[in-house]
C-alpha positions in Angstrom: 27.2 75.0 72.1 27.8 72.4 74.7 31.3 71.2 75.7 30.9 67.8 74.1 30.1 69.3 70.7 32.9 71.8 70.9 35.4 69.1 71.8 34.2 67.0 68.8 34.7 69.9 66.4 38.2 70.6 67.8 39.2 66.9 67.5 38.0 66.8 63.9 40.0 69.9 62.9 43.2 68.5 64.5 42.7 65.1 62.9 42.3 66.6 59.5 45.2 66.2 57.0 47.8 68.9 57.2 47.0 70.0 53.6 43.3 70.5 54.6 44.3 72.5 57.6 46.7 74.6 55.5 43.9 75.4 53.1 41.9 76.8 56.0 44.9 78.8 57.2 45.7 80.2 53.8 46.2 84.0 54.2 45.9 85.0 50.5 45.5 83.7 47.0 49.2 84.6 46.4 50.4 81.9 48.7 51.1 78.7 46.7 52.5 76.7 49.6 54.1 77.1 53.0 56.9 74.9 54.3 58.0 75.0 58.0 61.3 73.8 59.3 63.6 74.3 62.2 66.5 72.9 64.3 67.6 72.7 67.9 71.1 72.2 69.2 72.3 71.6 72.8 76.0 72.2 73.5 78.5 71.9 76.2 81.3 74.5 75.4 84.5 74.4 77.4 87.5 76.7 76.9 90.9 76.2 78.6 92.9 79.4 78.3 96.6 80.1 79.0 98.0 83.6 79.4 97.9 86.8 81.5 94.5 87.5 83.0 92.9 84.5 81.2 90.2 82.5 82.9 88.9 79.0 81.9 85.3 79.0 80.8 82.5 76.4 80.7 79.1 77.1 79.2 75.9 75.1 78.6 74.5 76.6 75.4 71.6 76.1 73.0 70.5 77.2 69.6 66.9 77.3 68.3 65.9 78.3 64.8 62.5 78.0 63.3 61.1 79.5 60.1 59.1 79.1 56.9 59.4 79.2 53.1 56.4 80.8 51.4 56.0 80.0 47.7 54.6 82.9 45.7 53.7 83.4 42.1 56.2 84.4 39.4 59.0 82.1 40.8 59.2 84.1 44.0 60.0 82.6 47.4 59.7 84.4 50.7 62.0 83.2 53.5 61.4 84.0 57.2 63.4 82.5 60.1 63.6 83.4 63.8 66.6 82.4 66.0 67.8 82.4 69.5 71.0 84.3 70.6 72.1 87.7 71.9 71.9 89.6 68.6 75.5 88.7 67.5 76.3 88.8 63.8 78.1 85.5 63.9 76.2 83.4 66.4 72.7 82.3 67.3 73.9 80.6 70.5 72.3 81.4 73.9 74.0 80.5 77.2 72.3 79.0 80.3 72.7 82.0 82.5 71.1 84.7 84.8 69.1 82.3 87.0 67.1 80.9 84.0 65.9 84.4 83.0 63.9 84.3 79.7 65.9 84.7 76.5 65.2 86.7 73.4 64.2 85.6 69.8 65.7 87.5 66.9 65.1 88.0 63.2 67.6 85.6 61.7 66.4 85.6 58.0 63.9 87.6 56.1 64.0 88.0 52.4 62.9 87.2 48.9 64.4 84.8 46.4 63.6 84.8 42.6 64.5 81.7 40.7 63.2 81.8 37.1 63.6 78.8 34.8 65.5 80.5 31.9 67.2 77.4 30.5 67.4 73.7 31.2 71.1 73.8 31.7 71.2 77.1 33.7 70.3 78.0 37.2 69.7 81.7 38.0 68.8 83.0 41.5 68.5 86.5 42.9 68.2 87.3 46.6 67.3 90.4 48.6 66.9 91.1 52.3 68.6 89.4 55.2 69.8 86.3 53.4 71.9 83.2 53.7 75.4 84.0 52.3 75.0 83.4 48.5 78.7 82.7 48.0 79.8 79.1 47.5 81.5 78.1 50.7 83.1 75.0 52.2 84.0 74.4 55.8 87.5 75.8 55.1 85.8 79.0 54.0 85.0 80.0 57.6 88.4 81.6 57.7 86.5 84.4 55.9 82.8 83.9 56.7 81.3 82.4 59.9 78.6 80.0 58.8 76.0 81.9 61.0 76.7 85.3 59.3 73.7 86.3 57.3 74.4 89.4 55.2 71.8 92.1 54.7 71.6 93.3 51.1 71.6 91.5 47.7 72.9 88.2 46.3 73.1 86.5 42.9 73.8 83.0 41.8 74.3 81.8 38.2 75.5 78.3 37.1 75.7 76.8 33.7 76.0 73.0 33.2 77.8 71.5 30.2 76.6 67.9 30.4 78.8 66.6 27.5 81.9 67.9 29.2 80.9 66.8 32.7 81.5 70.4 33.9 79.8 73.5 35.1 80.7 77.2 35.5 79.2 79.4 38.3 79.2 83.0 39.2 78.1 84.4 42.6 77.8 87.9 43.9 77.1 89.7 47.2 76.4 93.3 47.9 75.7 93.9 51.6 75.3 96.9 53.8 77.6 96.6 56.8 76.6 99.7 58.6 74.4 102.9 58.2 75.0 106.0 60.3 72.4 108.8 60.5 75.2 111.4 60.6 77.0 110.1 57.5 76.0 110.5 53.9 77.7 107.2 52.9 76.8 103.7 54.1 79.5 101.0 54.6 79.3 98.1 52.2 81.0 94.8 51.3 81.0 93.8 47.6 82.0 90.2 46.7 82.4 88.5 43.4 83.1 84.8 42.9 83.9 82.8 39.8 84.2 79.0 39.8 84.2 75.8 37.9 83.3 72.2 38.8 84.5 69.1 36.8 83.6 65.5 37.2 86.5 63.1 37.3 86.9 59.3 37.1 85.7 57.1 40.0 82.8 59.4 40.7 85.1 62.1 41.9 84.6 65.8 41.6 86.8 68.9 41.7 85.3 72.3 42.5 87.4 75.5 42.4 86.5 79.2 42.9 88.2 82.5 43.1 86.6 85.4 45.0 87.4 89.1 45.7 85.8 90.8 48.7 86.0 94.6 48.7 85.0 96.4 51.8 83.8 100.0 51.2 84.3 102.9 53.7 85.3 100.4 56.3 87.5 103.0 58.0 84.9 105.6 58.2 83.5 104.4 61.6 83.0 101.1 63.4 80.2 98.8 62.2 78.1 99.1 65.2 78.4 95.3 65.6 77.2 93.5 68.6 80.4 91.4 69.0 83.9 92.6 68.3 86.2 89.6 67.7 89.9 89.3 68.2 92.4 90.5 65.6 92.5 93.5 63.2 94.2 96.7 64.0 91.7 99.3 65.3 91.8 102.9 66.2 92.1 103.3 70.0 89.8 106.3 70.0 86.9 105.0 67.8 87.4 101.2 67.5 87.2 101.5 63.7 89.4 99.4 61.5 92.9 100.8 60.6 93.6 98.6 57.6 91.6 98.6 54.4 90.2 95.2 53.2 90.5 94.0 49.7 90.5 90.2 50.3 91.4 87.8 47.6 90.2 84.2 48.2 90.8 80.9 46.4 88.8 77.8 47.6 89.0 74.3 46.3 87.2 71.0 47.1 87.9 67.5 45.9 85.4 64.8 46.7 86.0 61.1 46.1 85.4 57.7 47.6 87.3 55.0 49.5 85.0 52.1 48.8 81.6 53.4 49.9 83.1 56.0 52.2 83.0 59.6 50.9 86.2 61.7 51.3 86.2 65.4 51.1 89.5 67.4 50.7 89.2 71.2 51.2 91.5 74.2 51.1 91.1 78.0 51.3 93.9 80.6 50.7 93.4 84.3 51.4 95.4 87.5 51.1 94.3 91.0 52.0 95.6 93.4 49.3 94.4 96.4 51.2 96.6 96.2 54.3 98.1 99.5 55.5 101.1 100.0 57.8 100.6 101.5 61.2 103.5 102.9 63.3 101.9 101.6 66.5 102.2 98.0 65.4 105.6 96.4 65.4 106.6 93.6 63.0 105.4 92.7 59.4 102.0 93.5 58.1 99.8 90.5 58.7 97.7 89.9 55.5 97.7 86.2 54.8 95.7 83.2 55.9 94.9 79.6 55.0 92.8 76.7 56.1 93.0 73.1 54.8 91.9 69.7 55.8 89.7 66.7 55.1 86.4 65.1 56.1 86.0 61.3 56.0 82.5 60.0 55.9 79.2 62.1 56.1 76.9 61.8 59.1 73.7 62.7 57.1 71.5 59.6 57.6 70.9 57.1 60.3 73.9 55.0 61.2 76.4 57.2 59.3 79.5 58.8 60.8 82.2 61.3 59.9 85.6 62.4 61.1 87.6 65.5 60.2 90.8 67.4 60.7 91.7 71.0 59.6 94.7 73.3 60.1 94.0 77.1 60.2 96.4 80.1 60.0 95.0 83.7 60.0 97.2 86.7 60.3 96.1 90.0 62.0 94.6 91.7 59.0 94.1 88.8 56.6 90.3 89.4 56.6 87.7 91.2 58.6 87.8 89.5 62.0 84.2 90.4 63.0 82.6 88.1 60.4 85.2 85.3 60.5 84.7 82.0 62.4 83.6 82.7 66.0 84.6 79.3 67.4 88.3 79.2 66.6 89.8 80.4 69.9 87.6 83.3 70.8 86.9 84.0 67.1 88.5 86.4 64.6 92.0 86.5 63.3 95.7 86.6 64.6 95.4 82.9 65.4 96.9 79.5 64.3 95.8 76.0 65.3 94.1 72.7 64.7 90.5 71.6 64.5 89.2 68.0 64.7 85.7 66.5 65.1 83.9 63.2 65.0 80.1 63.0 64.4 77.5 60.2 64.4 73.8 60.2 63.2 71.7 57.9 65.4 68.6 59.0 63.5 68.1 60.7 60.1 67.1 63.9 62.0 69.7 63.7 64.8 73.5 64.4 65.0 75.9 63.8 67.8 79.3 65.6 67.5 82.4 66.2 69.5 84.7 68.9 68.2 88.0 70.2 69.5 90.2 73.3 68.8 93.8 73.7 69.8 94.8 77.3 69.0 97.4 79.9 69.9 98.0 83.6 69.2 100.2 84.4 66.1 101.6 87.8 67.0 102.0 87.9 70.8 103.0 91.5 70.7 99.5 92.5 69.5 96.5 93.3 71.7 94.0 90.7 70.5 91.0 92.1 72.3 89.5 95.3 70.9 89.4 98.1 73.4 92.9 97.6 74.8 94.1 101.2 74.8 97.7 100.6 73.8 99.6 98.1 71.6 102.1 97.9 74.4 99.5 96.8 77.0 100.3 93.5 78.8 96.7 92.3 79.0 95.7 89.3 76.8 98.8 89.2 74.7 99.6 85.5 75.4 96.3 83.9 74.6 96.5 80.1 73.9 93.0 78.6 73.9 91.9 75.0 73.7 88.2 74.5 73.2 85.9 71.5 73.3 82.3 71.4 72.1 79.9 68.5 72.6 76.7 68.8 70.6 73.4 67.1 70.1 71.4 68.5 67.1 68.0 67.7 65.8 66.1 68.9 62.7 62.4 69.1 62.4 
């Protein structure tokens, strides 16, 4: 075969419609369709810190995620996604570092979703694997769950719509393994149940409310083997495992309405850990409460659209498990109070520019906020006010 003929064949293949190429690439008769998608984010992340032994920090960071959804028979969908990062449970960010040494790609999602059509007014979904968190969450929910935390286990969603009443009821569940140790006969788990309702209101407004209960099982048996340990939570000096138990109750609400053609979104989340335990090494009251509330005006989802937001967050030491809470608020975790604001603009349907700021401070200054400090009376990192600025450019493809 001469070069001219080979080039002609290659050109014809590349010029063929995507559907025709997909047919040629079909791996088996079970694959009904394949959809690819991804996103890329470039970030300038600057932290100004005040306190003993604290150092200001500036990082250029990026996030890359790319994956596919594979439609299978019998209402099954396989999800696969790879992501950048360092293997953290709450972040897929990677920093420009180490003289441009190459960076790793990790398994971000891998699982199956079953979505049978049981009734016209009902939606039923079951998940298994490393999955996107199946619980209904708003931005204010990141006081409990970082948006990048993808649990490993099982999830369920059920929603029933009542068209005549303009309402719906939903139930969500999560059963996730948090750690498995070869020398222990019991795995550590988290079990979450959520019940909620949504009601349409006049002027195209909606109100959505949900109550949830997150029960962590055997969380004091050992640490979780997590890649990143975030600030907050009382931990054993010898093993780093949690001292308190965690039975976290959560109430989240969202009210959406309009000012003219401008969408307005009001959100609030309240939490209390009913499993807190006293520890003689920690002075002061047991920290078990937290809240976050705020509003988002506008929605930067299409070309020319913009949004602005403000939130207030307050999270006591043991209000929730710090290692899966928001990783951007201060240095992430609990035992922190402060303000969050951002403004975003979409110059294209597939592009978002955002500037986001955090003004935060430590709640209990007598508590060692960094895991690994050997004594609650240590003077390192007790006063830890952190102001943070993130400038992002994100694209979807």
